[in-house]
Each structure stands twice: as structure tokens, then as C-alpha cells.
SESELO-654594 format. One record per residue (C-alpha): residue number from 1; x, y, z. Coordinates in steps of 0.5 Angstrom, whole numbers, plus 2048, in hexadecimal, padded with zeros to 3 digits. Layout:
BEGIN
@seq NUM	c1 X	c2 Y	c3 Z
...
END
This chain:
BEGIN
@seq 1	c1 7DA	c2 82B	c3 7CC
@seq 2	c1 7DE	c2 82C	c3 7D3
@seq 3	c1 7D8	c2 827	c3 7D8
@seq 4	c1 7D9	c2 822	c3 7D2
@seq 5	c1 7E1	c2 822	c3 7D3
@seq 6	c1 7DF	c2 822	c3 7DB
@seq 7	c1 7DC	c2 81C	c3 7DA
@seq 8	c1 7E0	c2 818	c3 7D5
@seq 9	c1 7E1	c2 811	c3 7D7
@seq 10	c1 7E9	c2 810	c3 7D8
@seq 11	c1 7E9	c2 80A	c3 7D2
@seq 12	c1 7E6	c2 810	c3 7CD
@seq 13	c1 7EB	c2 815	c3 7CF
@seq 14	c1 7F1	c2 810	c3 7CF
@seq 15	c1 7EF	c2 80E	c3 7C8
@seq 16	c1 7EE	c2 816	c3 7C6
@seq 17	c1 7F5	c2 818	c3 7CA
@seq 18	c1 7F8	c2 812	c3 7C5
@seq 19	c1 7F5	c2 815	c3 7BF
@seq 20	c1 7F7	c2 81C	c3 7C2
@seq 21	c1 7F0	c2 81F	c3 7C1
@seq 22	c1 7F0	c2 821	c3 7C8
@seq 23	c1 7F6	c2 823	c3 7CC
@seq 24	c1 7F6	c2 821	c3 7D4
@seq 25	c1 7F7	c2 828	c3 7D5
@seq 26	c1 7F0	c2 82A	c3 7D2
@seq 27	c1 7EC	c2 824	c3 7D7
@seq 28	c1 7F0	c2 826	c3 7DD
@seq 29	c1 7EE	c2 82D	c3 7DC
@seq 30	c1 7E7	c2 82B	c3 7DA
@seq 31	c1 7E7	c2 827	c3 7E1
@seq 32	c1 7E9	c2 82D	c3 7E5
@seq 33	c1 7E5	c2 831	c3 7E2
@seq 34	c1 7DF	c2 82D	c3 7E4
@seq 35	c1 7E2	c2 82C	c3 7EB
@seq 36	c1 7E2	c2 834	c3 7EB
@seq 37	c1 7DA	c2 834	c3 7EA
@seq 38	c1 7D8	c2 82E	c3 7EE
@seq 39	c1 7DC	c2 82D	c3 7F4
@seq 40	c1 7D9	c2 833	c3 7F8
@seq 41	c1 7D2	c2 82E	c3 7F7
@seq 42	c1 7D6	c2 827	c3 7F9
@seq 43	c1 7DB	c2 829	c3 7FC
@seq 44	c1 7DF	c2 822	c3 7FB
@seq 45	c1 7E6	c2 823	c3 7FA
@seq 46	c1 7EB	c2 825	c3 800
@seq 47	c1 7F2	c2 827	c3 7FC
@seq 48	c1 7F2	c2 829	c3 7F5
@seq 49	c1 7F9	c2 829	c3 7F2
@seq 50	c1 7F5	c2 82D	c3 7EB
@seq 51	c1 7FD	c2 831	c3 7EA
@seq 52	c1 801	c2 82A	c3 7EA
@seq 53	c1 7FB	c2 826	c3 7E7
@seq 54	c1 7FC	c2 82B	c3 7E0
@seq 55	c1 803	c2 82A	c3 7DF
@seq 56	c1 803	c2 823	c3 7E0
@seq 57	c1 7FD	c2 823	c3 7DA
@seq 58	c1 803	c2 827	c3 7D7
@seq 59	c1 808	c2 822	c3 7D7
@seq 60	c1 803	c2 81B	c3 7D6
@seq 61	c1 801	c2 820	c3 7CF
@seq 62	c1 808	c2 81F	c3 7CE
@seq 63	c1 808	c2 818	c3 7CF
@seq 64	c1 802	c2 817	c3 7CA
@seq 65	c1 806	c2 81A	c3 7C5
@seq 66	c1 80C	c2 817	c3 7C5
@seq 67	c1 80A	c2 810	c3 7C6
@seq 68	c1 80B	c2 80E	c3 7CE
@seq 69	c1 803	c2 80F	c3 7D1
@seq 70	c1 802	c2 80A	c3 7D6
@seq 71	c1 7FC	c2 806	c3 7D8
@seq 72	c1 7F9	c2 80C	c3 7DB
@seq 73	c1 7FE	c2 812	c3 7D8
@seq 74	c1 7FA	c2 819	c3 7DA
@seq 75	c1 7F4	c2 816	c3 7DE
@seq 76	c1 7F1	c2 81A	c3 7E4
@seq 77	c1 7F0	c2 816	c3 7EA
@seq 78	c1 7EE	c2 817	c3 7F0
@seq 79	c1 7F0	c2 814	c3 7F6
@seq 80	c1 7ED	c2 814	c3 7FD
@seq 81	c1 7F0	c2 818	c3 803
@seq 82	c1 7F1	c2 811	c3 807
@seq 83	c1 7F7	c2 80E	c3 802
@seq 84	c1 7FD	c2 811	c3 803
@seq 85	c1 801	c2 813	c3 7FC
@seq 86	c1 808	c2 816	c3 800
@seq 87	c1 809	c2 81C	c3 801
@seq 88	c1 801	c2 81F	c3 801
@seq 89	c1 7FD	c2 81F	c3 807
@seq 90	c1 7F9	c2 81B	c3 808
@seq 91	c1 7F4	c2 81C	c3 80D
@seq 92	c1 7EE	c2 816	c3 80E
@seq 93	c1 7EA	c2 81C	c3 80E
@seq 94	c1 7EB	c2 81C	c3 815
@seq 95	c1 7EE	c2 823	c3 819
@seq 96	c1 7F3	c2 81F	c3 81D
@seq 97	c1 7F6	c2 81E	c3 816
@seq 98	c1 7F7	c2 824	c3 812
@seq 99	c1 7FE	c2 824	c3 813
@seq 100	c1 7FF	c2 81D	c3 811
@seq 101	c1 804	c2 81D	c3 80B
@seq 102	c1 805	c2 816	c3 808
@seq 103	c1 80C	c2 813	c3 808
@seq 104	c1 80A	c2 80D	c3 803
@seq 105	c1 805	c2 80C	c3 7FD
@seq 106	c1 800	c2 807	c3 7FE
@seq 107	c1 800	c2 802	c3 7F8
@seq 108	c1 7FA	c2 803	c3 7F5
@seq 109	c1 7FC	c2 80A	c3 7F4
@seq 110	c1 803	c2 809	c3 7F2
@seq 111	c1 801	c2 805	c3 7ED
@seq 112	c1 7FC	c2 80A	c3 7E9
@seq 113	c1 801	c2 810	c3 7EA
@seq 114	c1 806	c2 809	c3 7E6
@seq 115	c1 801	c2 809	c3 7E1
@seq 116	c1 801	c2 810	c3 7E0
@seq 117	c1 7FA	c2 812	c3 7E3
@seq 118	c1 7FB	c2 81A	c3 7E6
@seq 119	c1 7F8	c2 81B	c3 7EE
@seq 120	c1 7F5	c2 821	c3 7EC
@seq 121	c1 7F0	c2 821	c3 7F3
@seq 122	c1 7EF	c2 81C	c3 7F9
@seq 123	c1 7E8	c2 81B	c3 7FB
@seq 124	c1 7E5	c2 81C	c3 802
@seq 125	c1 7E4	c2 816	c3 806
@seq 126	c1 7E1	c2 816	c3 80D
@seq 127	c1 7E5	c2 816	c3 814
@seq 128	c1 7E9	c2 810	c3 813
@seq 129	c1 7E5	c2 80E	c3 80E
@seq 130	c1 7E0	c2 80B	c3 813
@seq 131	c1 7D9	c2 80D	c3 811
@seq 132	c1 7D4	c2 80B	c3 80B
@seq 133	c1 7D3	c2 813	c3 80A
@seq 134	c1 7D9	c2 818	c3 808
@seq 135	c1 7DA	c2 81E	c3 80D
@seq 136	c1 7DF	c2 820	c3 811
@seq 137	c1 7E1	c2 826	c3 816
@seq 138	c1 7E7	c2 828	c3 812
@seq 139	c1 7E4	c2 828	c3 80B
@seq 140	c1 7DC	c2 828	c3 80C
@seq 141	c1 7D6	c2 825	c3 809
@seq 142	c1 7D8	c2 821	c3 801
@seq 143	c1 7D1	c2 822	c3 7FE
@seq 144	c1 7CD	c2 81D	c3 7F8
@seq 145	c1 7CE	c2 820	c3 7F1
@seq 146	c1 7C7	c2 81E	c3 7F0
@seq 147	c1 7C4	c2 821	c3 7F6
@seq 148	c1 7C7	c2 825	c3 7FB
@seq 149	c1 7C4	c2 823	c3 800
@seq 150	c1 7C6	c2 81C	c3 801
@seq 151	c1 7CC	c2 819	c3 804
@seq 152	c1 7D2	c2 816	c3 7FD
@seq 153	c1 7D1	c2 810	c3 801
@seq 154	c1 7D8	c2 80E	c3 805
@seq 155	c1 7DD	c2 80D	c3 806
@seq 156	c1 7E0	c2 80E	c3 7FE
@seq 157	c1 7DC	c2 814	c3 7FF
@seq 158	c1 7E0	c2 819	c3 7FA
@seq 159	c1 7E2	c2 815	c3 7F6
@seq 160	c1 7DB	c2 813	c3 7F4
@seq 161	c1 7D8	c2 81A	c3 7F4
@seq 162	c1 7DE	c2 81C	c3 7EF
@seq 163	c1 7DD	c2 817	c3 7EA
@seq 164	c1 7D6	c2 818	c3 7EA
@seq 165	c1 7D7	c2 820	c3 7EA
@seq 166	c1 7DB	c2 81F	c3 7E3
@seq 167	c1 7E2	c2 822	c3 7E8
@seq 168	c1 7E6	c2 81C	c3 7E7
@seq 169	c1 7E7	c2 816	c3 7E2
@seq 170	c1 7E9	c2 810	c3 7E7
@seq 171	c1 7E9	c2 810	c3 7EE
@seq 172	c1 7EB	c2 80A	c3 7F4
@seq 173	c1 7E8	c2 809	c3 7F9
@seq 174	c1 7E8	c2 804	c3 7FF
@seq 175	c1 7E3	c2 800	c3 802
@seq 176	c1 7E3	c2 7FC	c3 80B
@seq 177	c1 7DB	c2 7FC	c3 80A
@seq 178	c1 7D9	c2 7FF	c3 803
@seq 179	c1 7DD	c2 805	c3 802
@seq 180	c1 7DE	c2 805	c3 7FB
@seq 181	c1 7D7	c2 801	c3 7FA
@seq 182	c1 7D3	c2 806	c3 7FF
@seq 183	c1 7D4	c2 80D	c3 7FB
@seq 184	c1 7D5	c2 809	c3 7F4
@seq 185	c1 7CE	c2 807	c3 7F4
@seq 186	c1 7CB	c2 80E	c3 7F7
@seq 187	c1 7CF	c2 811	c3 7F2
@seq 188	c1 7CD	c2 80E	c3 7ED
@seq 189	c1 7D5	c2 80A	c3 7EB
@seq 190	c1 7D8	c2 804	c3 7EB
@seq 191	c1 7DC	c2 801	c3 7F0
@seq 192	c1 7DF	c2 7FB	c3 7F1
@seq 193	c1 7E1	c2 7F7	c3 7F7
@seq 194	c1 7E5	c2 7F2	c3 7F4
@seq 195	c1 7E7	c2 7EC	c3 7F9
@seq 196	c1 7EB	c2 7ED	c3 7FE
@seq 197	c1 7F3	c2 7ED	c3 7FC
@seq 198	c1 7F2	c2 7EF	c3 7F5
@seq 199	c1 7F3	c2 7F5	c3 7F5
@seq 200	c1 7FA	c2 7F7	c3 7FA
@seq 201	c1 7F9	c2 7FB	c3 801
@seq 202	c1 7FE	c2 7FD	c3 805
@seq 203	c1 7FF	c2 7FA	c3 80C
@seq 204	c1 7FD	c2 7FA	c3 811
@seq 205	c1 7F6	c2 7FB	c3 80D
@seq 206	c1 7F8	c2 7F5	c3 808
@seq 207	c1 7F7	c2 7F0	c3 80F
@seq 208	c1 7EF	c2 7F2	c3 80F
@seq 209	c1 7EB	c2 7EE	c3 80B
@seq 210	c1 7E6	c2 7F3	c3 80C
@seq 211	c1 7E9	c2 7F8	c3 808
@seq 212	c1 7EA	c2 7F9	c3 801
@seq 213	c1 7EE	c2 7FF	c3 7FC
@seq 214	c1 7EA	c2 800	c3 7F5
@seq 215	c1 7E8	c2 804	c3 7EF
@seq 216	c1 7E2	c2 807	c3 7EE
@seq 217	c1 7E1	c2 80B	c3 7E6
@seq 218	c1 7DA	c2 80D	c3 7E3
@seq 219	c1 7DA	c2 806	c3 7DE
@seq 220	c1 7DB	c2 7FF	c3 7DE
@seq 221	c1 7E2	c2 800	c3 7D9
@seq 222	c1 7E5	c2 805	c3 7DD
@seq 223	c1 7E5	c2 801	c3 7E3
@seq 224	c1 7E8	c2 7FC	c3 7E0
@seq 225	c1 7EC	c2 7FF	c3 7DE
@seq 226	c1 7EE	c2 803	c3 7E4
@seq 227	c1 7EE	c2 7FC	c3 7E8
@seq 228	c1 7F3	c2 7F9	c3 7E3
@seq 229	c1 7F9	c2 7FD	c3 7E5
@seq 230	c1 7F8	c2 7FD	c3 7EC
@seq 231	c1 7F6	c2 7F6	c3 7EE
@seq 232	c1 7FB	c2 7F0	c3 7EE
@seq 233	c1 801	c2 7EF	c3 7F4
@seq 234	c1 805	c2 7F4	c3 7F6
@seq 235	c1 80B	c2 7F2	c3 7FB
@seq 236	c1 808	c2 7F7	c3 801
@seq 237	c1 802	c2 7F1	c3 802
@seq 238	c1 802	c2 7EB	c3 803
@seq 239	c1 7FB	c2 7EA	c3 801
@seq 240	c1 7FC	c2 7EC	c3 7FA
@seq 241	c1 7FF	c2 7E6	c3 7F8
@seq 242	c1 7FA	c2 7E2	c3 7F6
@seq 243	c1 7FB	c2 7DC	c3 7F1
@seq 244	c1 7F7	c2 7DE	c3 7EB
@seq 245	c1 7F6	c2 7E3	c3 7E6
@seq 246	c1 7F3	c2 7EA	c3 7EA
@seq 247	c1 7F2	c2 7EE	c3 7E3
@seq 248	c1 7EB	c2 7EF	c3 7E0
@seq 249	c1 7EA	c2 7EF	c3 7D7
@seq 250	c1 7E7	c2 7F4	c3 7D4
@seq 251	c1 7E1	c2 7F0	c3 7D2
@seq 252	c1 7DD	c2 7EB	c3 7D5
@seq 253	c1 7D8	c2 7E5	c3 7D2
@seq 254	c1 7D1	c2 7E5	c3 7D1
@seq 255	c1 7CC	c2 7E4	c3 7D8
@seq 256	c1 7C8	c2 7DF	c3 7D5
@seq 257	c1 7C6	c2 7D9	c3 7DA
@seq 258	c1 7CA	c2 7DD	c3 7DF
@seq 259	c1 7C6	c2 7DB	c3 7E6
@seq 260	c1 7C5	c2 7E1	c3 7EB
@seq 261	c1 7C3	c2 7E1	c3 7F1
@seq 262	c1 7BE	c2 7E7	c3 7F4
@seq 263	c1 7BE	c2 7EA	c3 7FA
@seq 264	c1 7BB	c2 7EF	c3 7FC
@seq 265	c1 7BC	c2 7F0	c3 804
@seq 266	c1 7C1	c2 7EB	c3 805
@seq 267	c1 7BE	c2 7E8	c3 80A
@seq 268	c1 7BC	c2 7EE	c3 80F
@seq 269	c1 7BD	c2 7F6	c3 80C
@seq 270	c1 7B6	c2 7FA	c3 80B
@seq 271	c1 7B7	c2 7FD	c3 803
@seq 272	c1 7B3	c2 803	c3 801
@seq 273	c1 7AE	c2 802	c3 7FB
@seq 274	c1 7B2	c2 806	c3 7F5
@seq 275	c1 7B8	c2 802	c3 7F7
@seq 276	c1 7B4	c2 7FB	c3 7F7
@seq 277	c1 7B1	c2 7FD	c3 7F0
@seq 278	c1 7B7	c2 7FE	c3 7ED
@seq 279	c1 7BB	c2 7F9	c3 7F0
@seq 280	c1 7B6	c2 7F5	c3 7ED
@seq 281	c1 7B6	c2 7F8	c3 7E7
@seq 282	c1 7BD	c2 7F7	c3 7E6
@seq 283	c1 7BC	c2 7F0	c3 7E7
@seq 284	c1 7B6	c2 7F0	c3 7E1
@seq 285	c1 7BD	c2 7F2	c3 7DC
@seq 286	c1 7C1	c2 7ED	c3 7DF
@seq 287	c1 7BB	c2 7E8	c3 7DD
@seq 288	c1 7BB	c2 7EC	c3 7D6
@seq 289	c1 7C3	c2 7EA	c3 7D5
@seq 290	c1 7C2	c2 7E3	c3 7D5
@seq 291	c1 7C3	c2 7E2	c3 7DD
@seq 292	c1 7BF	c2 7DE	c3 7E1
@seq 293	c1 7BC	c2 7E2	c3 7E7
@seq 294	c1 7B9	c2 7DF	c3 7EE
@seq 295	c1 7B7	c2 7E2	c3 7F4
@seq 296	c1 7BA	c2 7DF	c3 7FB
@seq 297	c1 7BA	c2 7DF	c3 802
@seq 298	c1 7C1	c2 7E0	c3 805
@seq 299	c1 7C1	c2 7DE	c3 80D
@seq 300	c1 7C4	c2 7E5	c3 80F
@seq 301	c1 7C2	c2 7E9	c3 814
@seq 302	c1 7C4	c2 7EF	c3 818
@seq 303	c1 7CA	c2 7EB	c3 81C
@seq 304	c1 7CE	c2 7ED	c3 815
@seq 305	c1 7CE	c2 7F5	c3 818
@seq 306	c1 7D1	c2 7F2	c3 81F
@seq 307	c1 7D6	c2 7ED	c3 81B
@seq 308	c1 7D9	c2 7F4	c3 817
@seq 309	c1 7D9	c2 7F8	c3 81D
@seq 310	c1 7DD	c2 7F4	c3 821
@seq 311	c1 7E2	c2 7F3	c3 81C
@seq 312	c1 7E3	c2 7FA	c3 819
@seq 313	c1 7E3	c2 7FC	c3 821
@seq 314	c1 7E8	c2 7F6	c3 823
@seq 315	c1 7EC	c2 7F7	c3 81D
@seq 316	c1 7EC	c2 7FF	c3 81A
@seq 317	c1 7E9	c2 802	c3 820
@seq 318	c1 7EF	c2 800	c3 824
@seq 319	c1 7F4	c2 803	c3 81F
@seq 320	c1 7F1	c2 809	c3 820
@seq 321	c1 7F1	c2 809	c3 827
@seq 322	c1 7F7	c2 808	c3 828
@seq 323	c1 7F9	c2 80D	c3 823
@seq 324	c1 7F3	c2 812	c3 825
@seq 325	c1 7F0	c2 80F	c3 82C
@seq 326	c1 7F2	c2 814	c3 831
@seq 327	c1 7EC	c2 819	c3 834
@seq 328	c1 7EF	c2 81F	c3 832
@seq 329	c1 7EF	c2 81C	c3 82B
@seq 330	c1 7E9	c2 819	c3 82B
@seq 331	c1 7E6	c2 820	c3 82C
@seq 332	c1 7E9	c2 822	c3 825
@seq 333	c1 7E4	c2 81D	c3 822
@seq 334	c1 7DE	c2 81D	c3 81E
@seq 335	c1 7D8	c2 81A	c3 822
@seq 336	c1 7D8	c2 814	c3 81E
@seq 337	c1 7DF	c2 813	c3 81F
@seq 338	c1 7E0	c2 813	c3 827
@seq 339	c1 7D9	c2 80E	c3 826
@seq 340	c1 7DC	c2 80A	c3 821
@seq 341	c1 7E2	c2 809	c3 826
@seq 342	c1 7DE	c2 809	c3 82C
@seq 343	c1 7DA	c2 802	c3 829
@seq 344	c1 7E1	c2 800	c3 828
@seq 345	c1 7E2	c2 800	c3 82F
@seq 346	c1 7DD	c2 7FC	c3 830
@seq 347	c1 7DF	c2 7F5	c3 82D
@seq 348	c1 7E1	c2 7F0	c3 831
@seq 349	c1 7E6	c2 7EA	c3 82E
@seq 350	c1 7DF	c2 7E7	c3 82F
@seq 351	c1 7DC	c2 7EB	c3 82A
@seq 352	c1 7E1	c2 7E9	c3 825
@seq 353	c1 7E1	c2 7E1	c3 826
@seq 354	c1 7D8	c2 7E2	c3 825
@seq 355	c1 7DA	c2 7E6	c3 81F
@seq 356	c1 7DE	c2 7E2	c3 81C
@seq 357	c1 7D9	c2 7DC	c3 81D
@seq 358	c1 7D4	c2 7E0	c3 81A
@seq 359	c1 7D8	c2 7E2	c3 814
@seq 360	c1 7D9	c2 7DB	c3 813
@seq 361	c1 7D1	c2 7DA	c3 813
@seq 362	c1 7D1	c2 7DF	c3 80E
@seq 363	c1 7D6	c2 7DC	c3 809
@seq 364	c1 7D1	c2 7D5	c3 80A
@seq 365	c1 7CB	c2 7D9	c3 809
@seq 366	c1 7CE	c2 7DD	c3 802
@seq 367	c1 7D2	c2 7D6	c3 7FF
@seq 368	c1 7CB	c2 7D3	c3 7FF
@seq 369	c1 7C9	c2 7D8	c3 7FB
@seq 370	c1 7CF	c2 7D7	c3 7F7
@seq 371	c1 7CF	c2 7D0	c3 7F6
@seq 372	c1 7C9	c2 7D2	c3 7F1
@seq 373	c1 7CA	c2 7D8	c3 7EE
@seq 374	c1 7D1	c2 7DD	c3 7EB
@seq 375	c1 7CE	c2 7E4	c3 7EF
@seq 376	c1 7CB	c2 7E6	c3 7F4
@seq 377	c1 7C6	c2 7ED	c3 7F2
@seq 378	c1 7C4	c2 7F1	c3 7F8
@seq 379	c1 7C4	c2 7F9	c3 7F9
@seq 380	c1 7CA	c2 7FC	c3 7FB
@seq 381	c1 7C6	c2 801	c3 800
@seq 382	c1 7BF	c2 802	c3 802
@seq 383	c1 7BE	c2 808	c3 802
@seq 384	c1 7BF	c2 80E	c3 7FE
@seq 385	c1 7BD	c2 813	c3 803
@seq 386	c1 7C3	c2 815	c3 807
@seq 387	c1 7C3	c2 81C	c3 809
@seq 388	c1 7CB	c2 81E	c3 807
@seq 389	c1 7CD	c2 820	c3 80E
@seq 390	c1 7C9	c2 81A	c3 811
@seq 391	c1 7CE	c2 818	c3 817
@seq 392	c1 7CC	c2 811	c3 81B
@seq 393	c1 7CF	c2 813	c3 821
@seq 394	c1 7C9	c2 816	c3 822
@seq 395	c1 7C4	c2 816	c3 81E
@seq 396	c1 7BE	c2 811	c3 81C
@seq 397	c1 7BE	c2 80D	c3 815
@seq 398	c1 7B7	c2 80B	c3 812
@seq 399	c1 7B6	c2 806	c3 80B
@seq 400	c1 7AF	c2 806	c3 80A
@seq 401	c1 7AD	c2 809	c3 810
@seq 402	c1 7B0	c2 805	c3 815
@seq 403	c1 7B6	c2 806	c3 81A
@seq 404	c1 7BC	c2 802	c3 817
@seq 405	c1 7C4	c2 802	c3 81B
@seq 406	c1 7C6	c2 809	c3 81A
@seq 407	c1 7CD	c2 806	c3 818
@seq 408	c1 7CC	c2 801	c3 812
@seq 409	c1 7C5	c2 800	c3 812
@seq 410	c1 7C5	c2 803	c3 80C
@seq 411	c1 7CA	c2 7FF	c3 807
@seq 412	c1 7CA	c2 7F9	c3 805
@seq 413	c1 7D1	c2 7F8	c3 804
@seq 414	c1 7D5	c2 7F6	c3 80A
@seq 415	c1 7D4	c2 7EF	c3 80A
@seq 416	c1 7D8	c2 7EE	c3 803
@seq 417	c1 7DD	c2 7F1	c3 807
@seq 418	c1 7DC	c2 7EC	c3 80D
@seq 419	c1 7DC	c2 7E7	c3 806
@seq 420	c1 7E2	c2 7EB	c3 804
@seq 421	c1 7E4	c2 7E6	c3 7FF
@seq 422	c1 7DD	c2 7E7	c3 7FA
@seq 423	c1 7DF	c2 7EC	c3 7F5
@seq 424	c1 7D9	c2 7F1	c3 7F5
@seq 425	c1 7D7	c2 7F6	c3 7EF
@seq 426	c1 7D2	c2 7FC	c3 7F1
@seq 427	c1 7CF	c2 800	c3 7EB
@seq 428	c1 7C9	c2 805	c3 7EA
@seq 429	c1 7C2	c2 801	c3 7EA
@seq 430	c1 7BE	c2 807	c3 7EA
@seq 431	c1 7BC	c2 80E	c3 7ED
@seq 432	c1 7B8	c2 80F	c3 7F3
@seq 433	c1 7B2	c2 813	c3 7F4
@seq 434	c1 7B7	c2 819	c3 7F7
@seq 435	c1 7BC	c2 818	c3 7F0
@seq 436	c1 7C1	c2 815	c3 7F3
@seq 437	c1 7C4	c2 80E	c3 7F0
@seq 438	c1 7C2	c2 807	c3 7F3
@seq 439	c1 7C7	c2 803	c3 7F2
@seq 440	c1 7C8	c2 7FA	c3 7F1
@seq 441	c1 7CE	c2 7F6	c3 7F5
@seq 442	c1 7CF	c2 7F0	c3 7F0
@seq 443	c1 7D3	c2 7EB	c3 7F4
@seq 444	c1 7D7	c2 7E4	c3 7F1
@seq 445	c1 7D9	c2 7DE	c3 7F4
@seq 446	c1 7E0	c2 7E0	c3 7F8
@seq 447	c1 7E6	c2 7E2	c3 7F3
@seq 448	c1 7E1	c2 7E3	c3 7ED
@seq 449	c1 7E2	c2 7EA	c3 7EA
@seq 450	c1 7E1	c2 7E7	c3 7E4
@seq 451	c1 7D9	c2 7E5	c3 7E5
@seq 452	c1 7D8	c2 7EC	c3 7E8
@seq 453	c1 7DB	c2 7F0	c3 7E3
@seq 454	c1 7D7	c2 7EC	c3 7DD
@seq 455	c1 7D1	c2 7EE	c3 7E0
@seq 456	c1 7D4	c2 7F5	c3 7E1
@seq 457	c1 7D6	c2 7F5	c3 7DA
@seq 458	c1 7CF	c2 7F2	c3 7D7
@seq 459	c1 7CB	c2 7F7	c3 7DA
@seq 460	c1 7CE	c2 7FD	c3 7D9
@seq 461	c1 7CF	c2 7FB	c3 7D1
@seq 462	c1 7C8	c2 7F9	c3 7D0
@seq 463	c1 7C5	c2 7FE	c3 7D4
@seq 464	c1 7CB	c2 804	c3 7D3
@seq 465	c1 7CE	c2 809	c3 7D8
@seq 466	c1 7CA	c2 80F	c3 7DC
@seq 467	c1 7D0	c2 813	c3 7DB
@seq 468	c1 7D3	c2 811	c3 7D4
@seq 469	c1 7CA	c2 813	c3 7D2
@seq 470	c1 7CB	c2 81A	c3 7D5
@seq 471	c1 7C8	c2 819	c3 7DB
@seq 472	c1 7CB	c2 81D	c3 7E0
@seq 473	c1 7CA	c2 821	c3 7E6
@seq 474	c1 7C6	c2 826	c3 7E6
@seq 475	c1 7CA	c2 82A	c3 7EB
@seq 476	c1 7C9	c2 831	c3 7ED
@seq 477	c1 7D0	c2 833	c3 7EB
@seq 478	c1 7D3	c2 838	c3 7F1
@seq 479	c1 7CE	c2 838	c3 7F6
@seq 480	c1 7D0	c2 836	c3 7FD
@seq 481	c1 7CA	c2 832	c3 800
END
């Protein structure tokens, strides 16, 4: 029964809170007990606020009894240790920030807290959220609940791992190169990178079109519930003042007649055979639901990698360098964070101009696809075989036996940060040979979140959801690995 409570959907929890068949206190106690069991194996939470959370759950119980419950009243929400909550230490996975107390609250947790959510834990992230894996010298290695030898992805890896392991009901995430979608794929949950500006972000990060704040959950309905609490204009973020309604409905039309373009490689990626097989199987599901799915070619190449690296180096890299660029500070960084800054140091104005030119080429190529198709379907990651302690500063990366670029050559997400107005949903597509989930990206035309969510909704409605069906990670609890 305790495990069933841990994997209860947000929607079902709210229904049971309302009819008094479940107390927010009972649910919070179950999540805490689950965390006590599995955290030694996965190490996904940086800070825990359990006593405070239980007191807040008692207050939520009273709110439901008195008819004044808010939309998320009493639900546990993990907030990434990159996201500011006033008065809480926020380290961004760095020893240089281990005493950094936030003096403001980001728009996303501000709205989640106002809606009655309870932040019972802060989820782990790699240093400066600068990697597609999640480990740091400060917090150690975060491991995949489905296979603890493998990475959870990054940079929102702790959030995805907590959802998969049943230690939170909802979680936030951020994404400047795939940090929502990579861990969502690796951990078998769903994550939405909405179009740039849909979800408000704090300055100065809101000024970077690669940067997105987003949401993660175990199912589509919970993802929509959470997204609708955080999306929309916010006075702190001028980019959030978009002219149309950002909110998503609970139900969506069928996929009959929807035209989907399928790209297995986005023009230049290698894939592991299990990723290829599961992506093709997902495409067949769409055909079963009435969609037309055609294999297409996209005129992209490895310059996509350079384009993203130049952009991130010139903006996020500069921000980190301004605060922590001194040699004595770099000596306290992880090896990969030092490598990240080394690459940023090498960026020239000419590089920025060339990156902007290639970004336009990328959109021109994708726009041709969107002239005929409403959706682009592709894998989220090219492999599930990335070790939990992988370090792009010193390790090689192989996909299907061949060497690929070590930082970005194994995940297929960052082109849609370059083309940031395209919303992208990542959802599970199956399991790899090592038992780790694989995922697909459902990419929409600019600002067409409705289209991508319709695909996710109909697939889940027709074929079910792992967690609702009792398919949970078989963790060896309390095992330190």
C-alpha cells in the first residue's frame, strides 16, 4: 500500500484529498518513508525538509476539511537545486555556492507554492547545470532508479530520478540544452520544454532564448496540471508576455489524419539499436491511432553541436566566468565545469556570428518539414549506456560502437534549444537492453504546445502508463552503489 501511495498520480491524490479518503499527511509520510529506503541507492535529493513538509501537510489537511484548498494543496513537489526559493540554500551543485542563500524566489516555485504545493526536497543537479549527467563534488553521483550503474541524465537528473523512484509527486526542471528531456527519457517520465517565453524565468536567464523553465511528472495529465500553474505572463520576465493563451486543456482530439515526420538521426546522429527499435515502435503506435507517419531527412550536420556550444559559452559561460572565473575558484570546480569554462573562453565574436548563421540554416531546414507535417518525431537520447559517473572532460563516448562528440554527441535535444520556439515533449518509448528507459521527442511547430500534448495524451490513453500499471523500478533499497 505504501508503494502504491508513492506512485499515486497528482490527480488521484487530489481527488482522494477532496473526498477525505487520503490525507496529505499520509501521502507525505509515504514519500518520506520511500526516500529513506531508496535514497542510499539513487542519491537524488540534495536537501530535505521533511519536518517542515509534514507540518505543511497538516495545514493542507485542514484546508481540504474547511473547503479552502488551492489547486495543488498538499502535493509534494521536488524543486531543483538550481532554482531559487527565498531563504533556502541553492548551490547549483557547486562547492563555490554551498553557502548561497537565495534572496528571491523564482517565478515557478513562487506559483507552485501559491497553489498549495509543498517543497519537501531539493533535487540534485550537476555543477552549474552544465552537463547531461548528474553528479558533483558537492553531492556525489545521482544514479538511475532503473539501473544504478547508469546516469539519470541531466541537468534536472534529481527531479526525474525522484519521480521514477516514487519519492515525489511532481517536480520542476530547467532546460538550456536538454536538461528536462534527457533525464525524462533516461528515467522513464514525461517532461515538457514549452516554447520560449511560455514559462517565466528569472533575469538574466530569461534573456537567453536557449533557457526554459519547465515541468516533469509521471503522466501527461499531471504534467498539464503543473504546467497550467506555472505558465503565463509574470512581471519579472518580459519574454513571458506572449499574445495568446498559454494554458492547456485536460483532453485532446484524436490523431486521425495528423501528419507526423519521423527522423531517426536528425541528419547526423548515430543510434543504439534498441533506441532505433523503440522509436520505430512508437511511430507504429501513432499509425495505429490514425496518424500518418513518414520518414524524412533533415539537412543538419555536426555544426548543430558547435552552434549550441558557442551560444552556451557566450552567454551562460560568461555569467559563470564573471562570478567564478578566477583560477583559485576554478580549482574548486568539477573537472567537467572547468572544461565547460575552457570551451567558453575560446568563443570569439566570429564564432557567435557563424553560430547565428547556422541556426538560421537549421530553422530553414526544419521549416520545410513543418510545411507538410504538424509534428516531428525523433529519439530523445541516442543511447542508454552512459555510466552514472561519466565525465565529458576526460571520458570518451561511444554510440553503437563508434566514437561521438563527448559532450553532446549522445543526446538529441539541444537543436530544439537553438530553435527554442518549438515546444518539445519527451515521453517514454520503451526500455533499452540494460533495462533503462528510452524516450522520444514530440516536436511541434513554434508555440504549438497543443499539438505535442495531443500526441502524448492520445498515446498514453491508448497504451497506458507504466507507473499507473505498477511498472516501477526494481530498486535494491538501501544499497549503496
